[in-house]
N, C-alpha and C positions, 0 to 999 in steps of 0.2 A: 467773378473777383479773385478768388482762390487760384484759379487758373494763371490770371494776370500776376499774382504775386510770385508763382512759380517761375514763369518766363522772365520777369524783370529781375527777380533774384539772381537767375542764372546768367543773364547777359551782364549785370553788375559785377557779380563773382569773376566771370570770365575778364572783364576789363581790368580788374585790379588783382588778379592773382597770377601766379605762373604756373598753374596746374599742367602737368605733362600729359601730352596726348600720346596715345598708343594705337597700334593697329586692333588691339582688343577693344579699345574704345570706339573706334570707327565701326567694327563689326556690331557692337552692341547698339550703337546710334542707329545703323542701318536696320537692324533687326527690329527694334522697338518703334522706330518711326514708320517702317514699313508694315508692321503687324497692326499698329495704331491706325494707319491710315486706311488699310484694307477692311478692317474691322469696322471703321466708321462708315466707309462706303457702303459695305453690305448691310450694316445696321440700318442706315437711312432707307436704302431700298426696301428692305425688309419691312421696316415699320409703316412705310407707305402712307402717312399722314403728316399733318403739321407738327413740328417739333419746336418746343419752347422751353426755356430754361425753368418755367413755372412747375413746380411738382404737383400740381393740382391738375388732373385730367380735364381737358375741355368737355363741353357738353356733348359734342358729336363724336369724341373719341372713341376708338374701338380697341378692345383688348387684343394684342398679338401674342400667339403662342406657338407660333410655327417658325420654321426656319432657324435662323440664330436664337430666336426667342424660346424655342424649345429645349435649348440647352442652358442658357443663361437669361436672367430676367432683365438684365440692365447691360447690354453689350455696348451701348453708347457711352456710359460711364467708363467701362473698361477701356474704350478705345481713346477716351481723353486721357486716363492714367498712363497707358501706354506710350502716347504721344508726349506727355510731360516727362516720363522717363527718358525717352529718346532725346528730347531736348537738353535735359540735365547731362546726359552722356555727351551730345554735341558740343556742349559748352564747357565740358569736363568740371562742371560746377558742383563739386561733391558736398559743400556745406548746404547747398540747396536741398539736399536730400531731406533736411530738417523740415523745411517748407513743404516739401513733398508729402512727408508724413502727415503734416496738418492738412494738406488737401484731401489725403486719402481719408482722414477721420472727418473731415467736412462732407465729402461724398457718401460716406457710410450713414451718417446722420440725416443727409438729404433723402438717401435711399429708404431709410425707416420711414421718414415722414411721407415720402411719395407712396410707399407701400400701403400705409394707413389709408391714404386717400383713394388708392386703386381698390381697395377691399370694401370701401364704402360704395364707390361706384359699380363695381363689378363683383357680385357676390361670388362668382366662380374663381376669383383671384386667389382665394385661400386654398383651393385644392391645386391650383397652379403653382402656387409657392411650395407645396409639399413634394412636387416632382421636378423641380428645377432649382438649381444654385443661383444666387445672387450676381456674382461676378466671374468667378473661375469654374468652368465646367467641372464637376466632380470633386470640387474641393469646397468652396465658399460661395 
C-alpha cells in the first residue's frame, strides 16, 4: 500500500508540476532502477522459496543466510526502496520524497516486526542478526 502511495504521488506530481529534468536525473533514474531491479532478481533467486508480503514466516520457510543474505538480512526491501527512488527521479517528483520517507519508516517498522517473528521461528536468527546488517551492507 505504501509502495502504491509513492508511485501514485509521483505520477500525480509529474502531471501537475513543471519540474525540470536534467541529465543528472536521467543518470540517477537509471542507476537506482537498475540497482533495484538487479537486486530484486538476485534476492528472489537467492531466497529460493515462496515470497509473500506477510511478515510472518510460513511453516515450511527456511532461514537464508548465504549469498546476498550473508551481507544484508532484507535485500528485497532494499530493492523496493531503490526502485521507488528511481521512480521518483524518473518523474522528477521531489515532493514525493516526503512520502518516500514515510515508506522507509513503514518498512523499518515492518522489518522490526518480521525479525521478531523470525527469532521465534528460528532460534539461530539472533546470531545471524549479530553478523549482518539490516538493509545497507556495513552501515545499517
